[in-house]
Phi, psi and omega in degrees: 000141181298132182301329177289326174288322172299316180296316179298315179295319179293318180293325175292327176294315178299316182294315177299322180292322184291315181297315182296313187295324186265008185268146179244003177241145183296324181290322179288328174293321172297319179298318176293326179292318177299313175301320173301313183299312182291340179276323188276337184300312177296330180287329177291315189259030181289325172276135187268046172270144185301327182292323181290321178295320178293321175297321177295321180291313177301314177299317181290318179301314180293319182289328172295320180293319176295322173300318180297313177303315180298318183287321177296322180298316183289328179286328174294319175302313181295324179297315184281321183263337179088007182228152176257017183281140181298326185279354184257045180273096188243338183274136190292325180294319181290324174300312182293318174295325178290322176297316177299318181293317179293319178297323174292318177301321183276340181080036182285177198308308179292340188240033181268358187295332182280337196302123184290000000 
């Protein structure tokens, strides 16, 4: 892999993490998570081995599903509370969906089957 590309992906990974951690709005948190996803996929598949490509595809599909759940959770929360603020998570359905989405993104125990 080109050293400039590797540097760009690494900086994008740090930028996405910074955006996610410092956000107070659901959409900016989601955007930071998506930047992380798009930055890590080329780093996973940099060796052109079939297992690396398979791991990158699994990672992408699970992260896309988790992002969908995260957005759906934030929309349900905004519908019930009228706010997009992260600290105003009051509806039980949105809390459950958010917990599921974060568990999928982190690869926690019920959702660890995909973890490369």
